[in-house]
TILUM-754086 format. One record per residue (C-alpha): residue number from 1; z, y, x. Coordinates in nm, 2 decimals. Layout:
ATOM,NUM,Z,Y,X $
...
***
This chain:
ATOM,1,14.34,8.46,15.42 $
ATOM,2,14.25,8.21,15.14 $
ATOM,3,13.92,8.05,15.07 $
ATOM,4,13.92,8.24,14.73 $
ATOM,5,13.98,8.56,14.93 $
ATOM,6,13.67,8.50,15.15 $
ATOM,7,13.46,8.40,14.86 $
ATOM,8,13.55,8.73,14.68 $
ATOM,9,13.49,8.95,14.98 $
ATOM,10,13.14,8.79,15.03 $
ATOM,11,13.06,8.84,14.66 $
ATOM,12,13.17,9.20,14.68 $
ATOM,13,12.97,9.25,14.99 $
ATOM,14,12.67,9.11,14.83 $
ATOM,15,12.71,9.31,14.52 $
ATOM,16,12.76,9.62,14.74 $
ATOM,17,12.43,9.55,14.91 $
ATOM,18,12.25,9.48,14.59 $
ATOM,19,12.38,9.81,14.46 $
ATOM,20,12.27,10.00,14.76 $
ATOM,21,11.93,9.84,14.75 $
ATOM,22,11.88,9.94,14.38 $
ATOM,23,11.99,10.31,14.47 $
ATOM,24,11.72,10.32,14.75 $
ATOM,25,11.48,10.21,14.48 $
ATOM,26,11.58,10.46,14.23 $
ATOM,27,11.55,10.74,14.50 $
ATOM,28,11.19,10.62,14.57 $
ATOM,29,11.11,10.60,14.21 $
ATOM,30,11.26,10.93,14.16 $
ATOM,31,11.04,11.08,14.41 $
ATOM,32,10.73,10.93,14.24 $
ATOM,33,10.84,11.04,13.90 $
ATOM,34,10.87,11.41,14.04 $
ATOM,35,10.53,11.39,14.20 $
ATOM,36,10.36,11.26,13.88 $
ATOM,37,10.53,11.52,13.66 $
ATOM,38,10.46,11.79,13.89 $
ATOM,39,10.09,11.72,13.88 $
ATOM,40,10.08,11.63,13.50 $
ATOM,41,9.79,11.71,13.30 $
ATOM,42,9.90,11.91,13.02 $
ATOM,43,9.78,11.93,12.66 $
ATOM,44,9.79,12.15,12.36 $
ATOM,45,10.14,12.15,12.23 $
ATOM,46,10.00,12.15,11.87 $
ATOM,47,9.90,11.80,11.92 $
ATOM,48,10.26,11.68,11.95 $
ATOM,49,10.35,11.74,11.58 $
ATOM,50,10.27,11.93,11.27 $
ATOM,51,10.30,12.30,11.22 $
ATOM,52,10.64,12.42,11.19 $
ATOM,53,10.54,12.57,10.85 $
ATOM,54,10.53,12.21,10.70 $
ATOM,55,10.91,12.18,10.75 $
ATOM,56,10.97,12.53,10.64 $
ATOM,57,10.80,12.46,10.32 $
ATOM,58,11.02,12.14,10.28 $
ATOM,59,11.32,12.33,10.33 $
ATOM,60,11.21,12.60,10.09 $
ATOM,61,11.12,12.35,9.83 $
ATOM,62,11.46,12.15,9.89 $
ATOM,63,11.66,12.47,9.83 $
ATOM,64,11.45,12.56,9.53 $
ATOM,65,11.52,12.22,9.39 $
ATOM,66,11.90,12.27,9.46 $
ATOM,67,11.89,12.60,9.27 $
ATOM,68,11.71,12.45,8.98 $
ATOM,69,11.89,12.13,8.96 $
ATOM,70,12.21,12.15,9.17 $
ATOM,71,12.37,11.85,9.00 $
ATOM,72,12.09,11.62,9.13 $
ATOM,73,12.12,11.74,9.48 $
ATOM,74,12.51,11.73,9.47 $
ATOM,75,12.49,11.38,9.33 $
ATOM,76,12.27,11.26,9.62 $
ATOM,77,12.50,11.43,9.88 $
ATOM,78,12.81,11.28,9.73 $
ATOM,79,12.66,10.93,9.73 $
ATOM,80,12.57,10.97,10.10 $
ATOM,81,12.92,11.09,10.19 $
ATOM,82,13.07,10.82,10.00 $
ATOM,83,12.87,10.55,10.14 $
ATOM,84,12.94,10.68,10.49 $
ATOM,85,13.32,10.72,10.43 $
ATOM,86,13.33,10.37,10.28 $
ATOM,87,13.14,10.24,10.58 $
ATOM,88,13.38,10.38,10.81 $
ATOM,89,13.69,10.26,10.63 $
ATOM,90,13.55,9.92,10.62 $
ATOM,91,13.49,9.89,10.99 $
ATOM,92,13.85,10.03,11.04 $
ATOM,93,13.99,9.76,10.82 $
ATOM,94,13.80,9.49,11.00 $
ATOM,95,13.94,9.61,11.33 $
ATOM,96,14.29,9.65,11.20 $
ATOM,97,14.30,9.27,11.13 $
ATOM,98,14.32,9.23,11.50 $
ATOM,99,13.99,9.06,11.51 $
ATOM,100,13.69,9.20,11.70 $
ATOM,101,13.44,9.13,11.43 $
ATOM,102,13.21,9.35,11.20 $
ATOM,103,13.26,9.36,10.82 $
ATOM,104,13.00,9.17,10.59 $
ATOM,105,12.68,9.30,10.62 $
ATOM,106,12.46,9.24,10.30 $
ATOM,107,12.21,9.52,10.39 $
ATOM,108,11.83,9.45,10.42 $
ATOM,109,11.70,9.26,10.72 $
ATOM,110,11.51,9.45,11.00 $
ATOM,111,11.35,9.26,11.28 $
ATOM,112,11.44,9.55,11.52 $
ATOM,113,11.81,9.43,11.46 $
ATOM,114,11.74,9.05,11.55 $
ATOM,115,12.02,9.04,11.82 $
ATOM,116,12.33,8.87,11.66 $
ATOM,117,12.55,9.14,11.80 $
ATOM,118,12.41,9.38,11.53 $
ATOM,119,12.60,9.17,11.28 $
ATOM,120,12.90,9.06,11.49 $
ATOM,121,13.00,9.33,11.70 $
ATOM,122,13.18,9.61,11.52 $
ATOM,123,13.04,9.89,11.74 $
ATOM,124,12.68,9.79,11.72 $
ATOM,125,12.71,9.69,11.34 $
ATOM,126,12.87,10.03,11.26 $
ATOM,127,12.58,10.21,11.44 $
ATOM,128,12.31,10.00,11.27 $
ATOM,129,12.46,10.03,10.92 $
ATOM,130,12.50,10.42,10.96 $
ATOM,131,12.15,10.44,11.09 $
ATOM,132,12.04,10.26,10.78 $
ATOM,133,12.25,10.51,10.55 $
ATOM,134,12.11,10.81,10.72 $
ATOM,135,11.75,10.68,10.69 $
ATOM,136,11.79,10.62,10.32 $
ATOM,137,11.94,10.94,10.27 $
ATOM,138,11.66,11.13,10.44 $
ATOM,139,11.38,10.92,10.26 $
ATOM,140,11.57,11.01,9.93 $
ATOM,141,11.57,11.38,10.02 $
ATOM,142,11.20,11.39,10.10 $
ATOM,143,11.13,11.19,9.79 $
ATOM,144,11.31,11.43,9.58 $
ATOM,145,11.11,11.75,9.70 $
ATOM,146,10.89,11.82,9.42 $
ATOM,147,10.78,12.18,9.46 $
ATOM,148,10.51,12.11,9.73 $
ATOM,149,10.14,12.02,9.70 $
ATOM,150,10.06,11.66,9.71 $
ATOM,151,9.88,11.69,10.04 $
ATOM,152,10.18,11.85,10.22 $
ATOM,153,10.42,11.61,10.04 $
ATOM,154,10.23,11.31,10.19 $
ATOM,155,10.25,11.48,10.53 $
ATOM,156,10.60,11.54,10.50 $
ATOM,157,10.68,11.19,10.41 $
ATOM,158,10.47,11.06,10.71 $
ATOM,159,10.65,11.28,10.97 $
ATOM,160,10.99,11.24,10.83 $
ATOM,161,10.94,10.85,10.86 $
ATOM,162,10.83,10.91,11.24 $
ATOM,163,11.16,11.08,11.28 $
ATOM,164,11.35,10.80,11.12 $
ATOM,165,11.16,10.54,11.35 $
ATOM,166,11.22,10.75,11.67 $
ATOM,167,11.59,10.78,11.61 $
ATOM,168,11.65,10.41,11.57 $
ATOM,169,11.95,10.30,11.79 $
ATOM,170,11.73,10.03,11.94 $
ATOM,171,11.54,10.32,12.11 $
ATOM,172,11.83,10.42,12.32 $
ATOM,173,12.00,10.22,12.61 $
ATOM,174,12.37,10.28,12.51 $
ATOM,175,12.30,10.15,12.15 $
ATOM,176,12.06,9.86,12.25 $
ATOM,177,12.26,9.52,12.31 $
ATOM,178,11.94,9.35,12.43 $
ATOM,179,11.89,9.61,12.70 $
ATOM,180,12.27,9.63,12.79 $
ATOM,181,12.30,9.24,12.81 $
ATOM,182,12.00,9.22,13.03 $
ATOM,183,12.11,9.51,13.26 $
ATOM,184,12.44,9.34,13.32 $
ATOM,185,12.29,9.00,13.37 $
ATOM,186,12.04,9.12,13.62 $
ATOM,187,12.28,9.35,13.79 $
ATOM,188,12.08,9.64,13.68 $
ATOM,189,11.75,9.51,13.82 $
ATOM,190,11.60,9.53,13.47 $
ATOM,191,11.65,9.91,13.45 $
ATOM,192,11.49,9.95,13.79 $
ATOM,193,11.20,9.74,13.68 $
ATOM,194,11.19,9.93,13.35 $
ATOM,195,11.19,10.27,13.54 $
ATOM,196,10.91,10.13,13.75 $
ATOM,197,10.70,10.05,13.44 $
ATOM,198,10.78,10.39,13.30 $
ATOM,199,10.64,10.57,13.62 $
ATOM,200,10.35,10.35,13.65 $
ATOM,201,10.24,10.43,13.30 $
ATOM,202,10.26,10.80,13.36 $
ATOM,203,10.07,10.77,13.69 $
ATOM,204,9.80,10.58,13.50 $
ATOM,205,9.76,10.86,13.25 $
ATOM,206,9.80,11.18,13.48 $
ATOM,207,10.15,11.23,13.34 $
ATOM,208,10.09,11.17,12.98 $
ATOM,209,10.31,10.89,12.83 $
ATOM,210,10.12,10.61,12.69 $
ATOM,211,10.29,10.29,12.66 $
ATOM,212,10.09,10.01,12.84 $
ATOM,213,10.04,9.72,12.57 $
ATOM,214,9.90,9.46,12.80 $
ATOM,215,9.91,9.35,13.17 $
ATOM,216,9.59,9.49,13.30 $
ATOM,217,9.61,9.32,13.62 $
ATOM,218,9.54,8.99,13.42 $
ATOM,219,9.20,9.11,13.31 $
ATOM,220,8.87,9.20,13.48 $
ATOM,221,8.57,9.31,13.29 $
ATOM,222,8.28,9.06,13.38 $
ATOM,223,8.53,8.80,13.53 $
ATOM,224,8.74,8.68,13.25 $
ATOM,225,8.65,8.91,12.96 $
ATOM,226,8.29,9.04,12.85 $
ATOM,227,8.13,8.72,13.04 $
ATOM,228,7.85,8.63,12.81 $
ATOM,229,7.54,8.61,13.03 $
ATOM,230,7.31,8.91,13.01 $
ATOM,231,7.13,9.20,13.16 $
ATOM,232,7.12,9.57,13.16 $
ATOM,233,6.75,9.65,13.08 $
ATOM,234,6.76,10.01,13.00 $
ATOM,235,6.99,10.30,13.09 $
ATOM,236,7.01,10.69,13.01 $
ATOM,237,7.28,10.95,13.00 $
ATOM,238,7.42,10.80,12.67 $
ATOM,239,7.41,10.43,12.69 $
ATOM,240,7.33,10.12,12.86 $
ATOM,241,7.12,9.87,12.68 $
ATOM,242,7.22,9.50,12.73 $
ATOM,243,7.01,9.22,12.65 $
ATOM,244,7.17,8.87,12.61 $
ATOM,245,7.03,8.57,12.77 $
ATOM,246,6.91,8.32,12.49 $
ATOM,247,7.09,7.99,12.44 $
ATOM,248,6.84,7.83,12.22 $
ATOM,249,6.47,7.72,12.28 $
ATOM,250,6.34,7.94,12.00 $
ATOM,251,6.48,8.27,11.84 $
ATOM,252,6.42,8.48,11.53 $
ATOM,253,6.13,8.70,11.57 $
ATOM,254,6.32,9.03,11.48 $
ATOM,255,6.57,9.13,11.73 $
ATOM,256,6.92,9.24,11.65 $
ATOM,257,7.09,9.55,11.80 $
ATOM,258,7.47,9.62,11.79 $
ATOM,259,7.61,9.97,11.81 $
ATOM,260,7.99,9.94,11.88 $
ATOM,261,8.21,10.24,11.83 $
ATOM,262,8.22,10.48,12.13 $
ATOM,263,8.59,10.56,12.08 $
ATOM,264,8.64,10.21,12.24 $
ATOM,265,8.44,9.98,12.46 $
ATOM,266,8.19,9.72,12.33 $
ATOM,267,8.36,9.43,12.47 $
ATOM,268,8.58,9.37,12.16 $
ATOM,269,8.29,9.16,12.05 $
ATOM,270,8.29,8.97,12.37 $
ATOM,271,8.64,8.93,12.47 $
ATOM,272,8.63,8.55,12.56 $
ATOM,273,8.39,8.27,12.48 $
ATOM,274,8.61,8.12,12.19 $
ATOM,275,8.61,8.44,12.00 $
ATOM,276,8.30,8.62,12.12 $
ATOM,277,8.07,8.74,11.85 $
ATOM,278,7.81,8.82,12.11 $
ATOM,279,7.79,8.44,12.23 $
ATOM,280,7.80,8.32,11.86 $
ATOM,281,7.51,8.53,11.76 $
ATOM,282,7.30,8.40,12.07 $
ATOM,283,7.40,8.05,11.97 $
ATOM,284,7.25,8.12,11.62 $
ATOM,285,6.91,8.20,11.78 $
ATOM,286,6.92,8.58,11.78 $
ATOM,287,6.77,8.80,12.06 $
ATOM,288,7.07,9.01,12.08 $
ATOM,289,7.10,9.35,12.23 $
ATOM,290,7.43,9.56,12.25 $
ATOM,291,7.48,9.94,12.33 $
ATOM,292,7.74,10.03,12.60 $
ATOM,293,7.82,10.38,12.55 $
ATOM,294,7.88,10.62,12.84 $
ATOM,295,8.26,10.73,12.88 $
ATOM,296,8.20,11.10,12.89 $
ATOM,297,8.35,11.35,13.11 $
ATOM,298,8.36,11.74,13.09 $
ATOM,299,7.99,11.78,13.16 $
ATOM,300,7.93,11.61,12.82 $
ATOM,301,8.09,11.91,12.64 $
ATOM,302,7.78,12.00,12.44 $
ATOM,303,7.68,11.64,12.34 $
ATOM,304,7.67,11.62,11.97 $
ATOM,305,7.61,11.36,11.69 $
ATOM,306,7.24,11.45,11.72 $
ATOM,307,7.24,11.32,12.10 $
ATOM,308,7.40,10.98,12.00 $
ATOM,309,7.13,10.94,11.73 $
ATOM,310,6.83,11.06,11.95 $
ATOM,311,6.93,10.91,12.29 $
ATOM,312,7.12,10.63,12.15 $
ATOM,313,6.99,10.48,11.82 $
ATOM,314,6.63,10.60,11.81 $
ATOM,315,6.58,10.54,12.17 $
ATOM,316,6.73,10.19,12.16 $
ATOM,317,6.50,10.11,11.86 $
ATOM,318,6.20,10.21,12.06 $
ATOM,319,6.30,10.03,12.38 $
ATOM,320,6.40,9.70,12.20 $
ATOM,321,6.07,9.72,11.99 $
ATOM,322,5.87,9.75,12.31 $
ATOM,323,6.07,9.47,12.51 $
ATOM,324,6.02,9.22,12.20 $
ATOM,325,5.70,9.32,12.10 $
ATOM,326,5.82,9.38,11.73 $
ATOM,327,5.76,9.66,11.48 $
ATOM,328,6.11,9.64,11.35 $
ATOM,329,6.47,9.56,11.45 $
ATOM,330,6.78,9.46,11.26 $
ATOM,331,7.09,9.69,11.33 $
ATOM,332,7.47,9.66,11.32 $
ATOM,333,7.71,9.98,11.32 $
ATOM,334,8.07,9.91,11.38 $
ATOM,335,8.32,10.18,11.26 $
ATOM,336,8.20,10.53,11.38 $
ATOM,337,7.89,10.38,11.49 $
ATOM,338,7.83,10.26,11.14 $
ATOM,339,7.89,10.61,11.01 $
ATOM,340,7.63,10.75,11.26 $
ATOM,341,7.39,10.46,11.16 $
ATOM,342,7.39,10.59,10.80 $
ATOM,343,7.30,10.93,10.93 $
ATOM,344,7.02,10.79,11.15 $
ATOM,345,6.89,10.60,10.86 $
ATOM,346,6.89,10.91,10.64 $
ATOM,347,6.71,11.09,10.92 $
ATOM,348,6.44,10.81,10.96 $
ATOM,349,6.37,10.81,10.60 $
ATOM,350,6.28,11.18,10.60 $
ATOM,351,6.05,11.11,10.91 $
ATOM,352,5.89,10.81,10.76 $
ATOM,353,6.02,10.58,11.04 $
ATOM,354,6.05,10.22,10.92 $
ATOM,355,6.17,10.08,11.26 $
ATOM,356,6.49,9.93,11.09 $
ATOM,357,6.45,9.63,10.87 $
ATOM,358,6.80,9.58,10.77 $
ATOM,359,7.14,9.73,10.85 $
ATOM,360,7.49,9.58,10.87 $
ATOM,361,7.80,9.80,10.86 $
ATOM,362,8.14,9.66,11.01 $
ATOM,363,8.43,9.86,10.87 $
ATOM,364,8.23,10.17,10.84 $
ATOM,365,8.34,10.48,10.65 $
ATOM,366,8.07,10.71,10.50 $
ATOM,367,8.26,10.85,10.21 $
ATOM,368,8.58,11.03,10.34 $
ATOM,369,8.71,11.15,10.01 $
ATOM,370,9.03,10.97,10.06 $
ATOM,371,9.16,11.02,10.42 $
ATOM,372,9.42,10.77,10.37 $
ATOM,373,9.68,10.72,10.66 $
ATOM,374,9.48,10.96,10.87 $
ATOM,375,9.56,11.26,10.63 $
ATOM,376,9.85,11.40,10.86 $
ATOM,377,9.61,11.43,11.14 $
ATOM,378,9.32,11.57,10.96 $
ATOM,379,9.46,11.89,10.86 $
ATOM,380,9.39,12.24,11.02 $
ATOM,381,9.69,12.25,11.23 $
ATOM,382,9.59,11.94,11.43 $
ATOM,383,9.22,12.00,11.42 $
ATOM,384,9.28,12.35,11.56 $
ATOM,385,9.48,12.19,11.83 $
ATOM,386,9.19,11.95,11.92 $
ATOM,387,8.95,12.23,11.93 $
ATOM,388,9.17,12.42,12.17 $
ATOM,389,9.20,12.10,12.37 $
ATOM,390,8.83,12.06,12.37 $
ATOM,391,8.77,12.43,12.47 $
ATOM,392,9.01,12.37,12.79 $
ATOM,393,8.88,12.02,12.88 $
ATOM,394,8.53,11.99,12.73 $
ATOM,395,8.62,11.64,12.59 $
ATOM,396,8.88,11.50,12.36 $
ATOM,397,9.07,11.28,12.60 $
ATOM,398,9.12,10.92,12.48 $
ATOM,399,9.49,10.95,12.52 $
ATOM,400,9.49,11.17,12.21 $
ATOM,401,9.30,10.91,12.01 $
ATOM,402,9.51,10.64,12.13 $
ATOM,403,9.83,10.82,12.05 $
ATOM,404,9.72,10.89,11.70 $
ATOM,405,9.62,10.53,11.64 $
ATOM,406,9.94,10.41,11.78 $
ATOM,407,10.16,10.62,11.57 $
ATOM,408,10.02,10.50,11.26 $
ATOM,409,10.21,10.17,11.35 $
ATOM,410,10.46,10.34,11.58 $
ATOM,411,10.73,10.06,11.58 $
ATOM,412,10.47,9.79,11.67 $
ATOM,413,10.25,9.99,11.90 $
ATOM,414,10.50,10.25,12.05 $
ATOM,415,10.87,10.18,12.02 $
ATOM,416,10.89,9.80,12.05 $
ATOM,417,10.66,9.78,12.36 $
ATOM,418,10.84,10.08,12.52 $
ATOM,419,11.18,9.90,12.47 $
ATOM,420,11.05,9.58,12.63 $
ATOM,421,10.88,9.77,12.92 $
ATOM,422,11.10,10.06,13.00 $
ATOM,423,11.46,9.93,12.89 $
ATOM,424,11.41,9.55,12.94 $
ATOM,425,11.20,9.58,13.24 $
ATOM,426,10.94,9.33,13.12 $
ATOM,427,10.59,9.29,13.23 $
ATOM,428,10.34,9.36,12.92 $
ATOM,429,10.18,9.05,12.80 $
ATOM,430,9.83,8.92,12.93 $
ATOM,431,9.68,8.97,12.59 $
ATOM,432,9.29,9.05,12.60 $
ATOM,433,9.28,9.23,12.27 $
ATOM,434,9.58,9.46,12.38 $
ATOM,435,9.41,9.52,12.70 $
ATOM,436,9.08,9.63,12.52 $
ATOM,437,9.29,9.84,12.31 $
ATOM,438,9.42,10.04,12.60 $
ATOM,439,9.09,10.07,12.75 $
ATOM,440,8.97,10.37,12.53 $
ATOM,441,8.70,10.62,12.59 $
ATOM,442,8.67,11.00,12.57 $
ATOM,443,8.48,11.19,12.30 $
ATOM,444,8.23,11.46,12.37 $
ATOM,445,8.36,11.79,12.28 $
ATOM,446,8.08,11.91,12.02 $
ATOM,447,8.05,11.54,11.87 $
ATOM,448,8.43,11.54,11.81 $
ATOM,449,8.43,11.86,11.62 $
ATOM,450,8.13,11.77,11.41 $
ATOM,451,8.29,11.43,11.31 $
ATOM,452,8.63,11.56,11.25 $
ATOM,453,8.52,11.88,11.06 $
ATOM,454,8.19,11.79,10.88 $
ATOM,455,8.25,11.42,10.81 $
ATOM,456,8.63,11.36,10.79 $
ATOM,457,8.75,11.71,10.67 $
ATOM,458,8.48,11.83,10.45 $
ATOM,459,8.31,11.48,10.35 $
ATOM,460,7.97,11.64,10.36 $
ATOM,461,7.77,11.32,10.39 $
ATOM,462,7.89,11.17,10.08 $
ATOM,463,7.90,11.50,9.88 $
ATOM,464,7.67,11.81,9.96 $
ATOM,465,7.49,11.65,10.26 $
ATOM,466,7.53,11.67,10.65 $
ATOM,467,7.32,11.91,10.83 $
ATOM,468,7.18,11.79,11.17 $
ATOM,469,6.87,11.83,11.38 $
ATOM,470,6.71,12.06,11.11 $
ATOM,471,6.77,11.78,10.86 $
ATOM,472,6.99,11.75,10.56 $
ATOM,473,7.11,11.40,10.57 $
ATOM,474,7.26,11.23,10.24 $
ATOM,475,7.37,10.87,10.17 $
ATOM,476,7.13,10.79,9.89 $
ATOM,477,6.84,10.80,10.14 $
ATOM,478,6.99,10.49,10.32 $
ATOM,479,6.74,10.24,10.15 $
ATOM,480,6.70,9.95,10.37 $
ATOM,481,6.86,9.63,10.29 $
ATOM,482,7.23,9.64,10.38 $
ATOM,483,7.53,9.41,10.43 $
ATOM,484,7.87,9.58,10.46 $
ATOM,485,8.18,9.40,10.59 $
ATOM,486,8.52,9.55,10.52 $
ATOM,487,8.87,9.44,10.59 $
ATOM,488,9.15,9.38,10.35 $
ATOM,489,9.43,9.55,10.54 $
ATOM,490,9.22,9.78,10.74 $
ATOM,491,9.44,10.12,10.79 $
ATOM,492,9.16,10.28,10.99 $
ATOM,493,8.88,10.23,10.75 $
ATOM,494,9.03,10.11,10.42 $
ATOM,495,8.81,9.85,10.24 $
ATOM,496,8.79,10.06,9.92 $
ATOM,497,8.68,10.36,10.09 $
ATOM,498,8.38,10.16,10.27 $
ATOM,499,8.31,10.01,9.94 $
ATOM,500,8.28,10.35,9.77 $
ATOM,501,8.05,10.48,10.03 $
ATOM,502,7.82,10.15,10.00 $
ATOM,503,7.80,10.23,9.64 $
ATOM,504,7.64,10.57,9.70 $
ATOM,505,7.37,10.42,9.94 $
ATOM,506,7.02,10.43,9.78 $
ATOM,507,6.93,10.07,9.87 $
ATOM,508,6.83,9.82,9.61 $
ATOM,509,6.94,9.53,9.82 $
ATOM,510,7.33,9.55,9.90 $
ATOM,511,7.57,9.28,9.99 $
ATOM,512,7.94,9.36,10.03 $
ATOM,513,8.20,9.12,10.18 $
ATOM,514,8.57,9.19,10.21 $
ATOM,515,8.73,8.98,10.47 $
ATOM,516,9.11,8.93,10.52 $
ATOM,517,9.32,9.09,10.79 $
ATOM,518,9.25,9.42,10.97 $
ATOM,519,9.02,9.64,11.15 $
ATOM,520,8.97,9.41,11.43 $
ATOM,521,9.11,9.06,11.35 $
ATOM,522,8.90,9.06,11.03 $
ATOM,523,8.57,9.13,11.23 $
ATOM,524,8.65,8.91,11.52 $
ATOM,525,8.71,8.60,11.31 $
ATOM,526,8.50,8.32,11.45 $
ATOM,527,8.45,8.01,11.23 $
ATOM,528,8.62,7.79,11.49 $
ATOM,529,8.95,7.95,11.42 $
ATOM,530,8.94,7.86,11.05 $
ATOM,531,9.19,8.14,10.99 $
ATOM,532,9.09,8.43,10.75 $
ATOM,533,8.90,8.39,10.44 $
ATOM,534,8.68,8.65,10.26 $
ATOM,535,8.59,8.77,9.91 $
ATOM,536,8.23,8.83,9.75 $
ATOM,537,8.11,8.98,9.43 $
ATOM,538,7.75,9.07,9.37 $
ATOM,539,7.83,9.33,9.12 $
ATOM,540,7.87,9.65,9.32 $
ATOM,541,7.87,9.89,9.00 $
ATOM,542,8.25,9.82,8.95 $
ATOM,543,8.52,10.03,9.09 $
ATOM,544,8.70,9.86,9.39 $
ATOM,545,8.99,9.72,9.18 $
ATOM,546,8.76,9.55,8.93 $
ATOM,547,8.53,9.43,9.22 $
ATOM,548,8.82,9.26,9.37 $
ATOM,549,8.97,9.12,9.04 $
ATOM,550,8.61,8.96,8.98 $
ATOM,551,8.55,8.85,9.33 $
ATOM,552,8.54,8.49,9.45 $
ATOM,553,8.74,8.40,9.74 $
ATOM,554,8.59,8.17,10.03 $
ATOM,555,8.79,7.99,10.29 $
ATOM,556,8.71,8.07,10.65 $
ATOM,557,8.51,8.32,10.85 $
ATOM,558,8.24,8.55,10.69 $
ATOM,559,8.02,8.50,11.01 $
ATOM,560,7.82,8.20,10.86 $
ATOM,561,7.77,8.39,10.53 $
ATOM,562,7.63,8.69,10.73 $
ATOM,563,7.42,8.46,10.94 $
ATOM,564,7.26,8.32,10.63 $
ATOM,565,7.18,8.68,10.51 $
ATOM,566,7.07,8.80,10.84 $
ATOM,567,6.83,8.51,10.91 $
ATOM,568,6.64,8.61,10.60 $
ATOM,569,6.59,8.96,10.75 $
ATOM,570,6.48,8.81,11.09 $
ATOM,571,6.14,8.65,11.04 $
ATOM,572,6.00,8.34,11.19 $
ATOM,573,6.10,8.15,11.49 $
ATOM,574,5.93,8.24,11.84 $
ATOM,575,6.00,8.12,12.19 $
ATOM,576,6.33,8.25,12.34 $
ATOM,577,6.30,8.58,12.52 $
ATOM,578,6.41,8.64,12.89 $
ATOM,579,6.59,8.97,12.93 $
ATOM,580,6.37,9.27,13.00 $
ATOM,581,5.99,9.29,13.06 $
ATOM,582,5.75,9.43,13.31 $
ATOM,583,5.81,9.80,13.20 $
ATOM,584,6.20,9.72,13.17 $
ATOM,585,6.31,9.56,13.49 $
ATOM,586,6.68,9.42,13.52 $
ATOM,587,6.91,9.70,13.62 $
ATOM,588,7.20,9.49,13.68 $
ATOM,589,7.40,9.19,13.52 $
ATOM,590,7.60,9.24,13.20 $
ATOM,591,7.86,9.40,13.13 $
ATOM,592,7.70,9.69,13.32 $
ATOM,593,7.84,10.00,13.49 $
ATOM,594,7.92,10.22,13.19 $
ATOM,595,8.18,9.99,13.05 $
ATOM,596,8.41,9.97,13.36 $
ATOM,597,8.45,10.35,13.38 $
ATOM,598,8.81,10.45,13.28 $
ATOM,599,8.89,10.76,13.09 $
ATOM,600,9.14,10.87,13.33 $
ATOM,601,8.85,10.90,13.60 $
ATOM,602,8.65,11.12,13.36 $
ATOM,603,8.76,11.48,13.42 $
***
């Protein structure tokens, strides 16, 4: 036996042992997968896609078009066939020359196909180009459907694009060169690791597949995120009220309360010291309170918008006034909390309550006349499914909302992370923003339906008025000084819609700021980053396009501009306040107890 034979024998033995080890891992993982799927929490099937009537309408409209204008349809079909056959012939010709290379590819660049093999390997290149041809043909077919209502056409366009994205060859192991190369390089270990990641994600969400975007083991609330010093000074069934410790010797007399959205956790405003709005505001000399909402379980089935107003907003106003010995407070409402703040202000106007001195709205919608990218999910088939889900569970589980938001950006928030985690076996990045994004909250059943039906679907607040707690609430009764911040590329609360709602408010003192970037990055934009600029225009009588055309652009964060506005609403300087008082003993340190409750634990 030669040395070479011995080496090969040893290598073969090592490879065999590695194979057996991986097979044992697969067996154990299969057992875990079987357990989690057998105990899977089910949901309404209507939440997985549109009513089949949508595609039936599209088919009917397509064939009606074919009957009325057959030449046009035949032309498109022949064009697709011609391109497909030409593509096949070019690939065959390239191979017939004896060189394993792909034909020239002048097509559009797509970052999903960044691996050089998509352009150099004839197999992968053929698959990529044919996928692009198929995608273009489907998009053209949808675009040519004319005998449909505009709303249904918009939904058809959205869901057909979802099908196109889902069928990308990058989403399948056999047609993803990155995944295949890594599987070979790691002797299959990457596939084992990917299966482990997949099963872990299923286990974390009771069998529902939600792609984990961040390494949650890298973060701990209160240890390396949400660390600004503060105390919980009040607690009820809806919220914990956190008062932050001062960092200046004197503070503005009028306290500031921030109401974050209860779809997510409050600590988006306190991720880390470098970008914490909470810390920045305390450093500017404000007595800052923030509401940390309860993560509801099924016992909150009958909790409605009125409970958030009464046991959240109004209660917080009274407690903060007592603690600070002030007659008024300044208030911030972020996203849905801004929508609810407008309801609260209308209610207070009718009751003669002047507790609020000024109101600031972060990316808040009050006029839902244009549903934008959420249109596909705000029609009756989906809302009916949500009502059925709530009837079954008492809450709208956070996984439903998370999935909806993710599929508005499916390539970035679903498929790309899934490929990295499940096919490449990579650990998700230690990214605090993505960790927060995955730490959602449930919605109480009654509240969710009130919001989706009355505000989103019927747009009652901005039109006929929204009935709540025996009051008819309208936007033009919001008459305190207001400052609204919207974000230029926000796909959740488009700036033009936020602007339109502000125009309908009754205040004589309005400031509107549009910042660059999106729903989160546009708001969490500290001055130290010197990253995104913002626009201002005092004339709010203009439509949104004219407002922007006449707006002045300012470099840097909008925070100092808001601080200048807010300080004018905040009174004289007084001695800094220590959290709590004799009637509000400290209950625990910030970030409190409500924020650490996971949605998967709320049943």
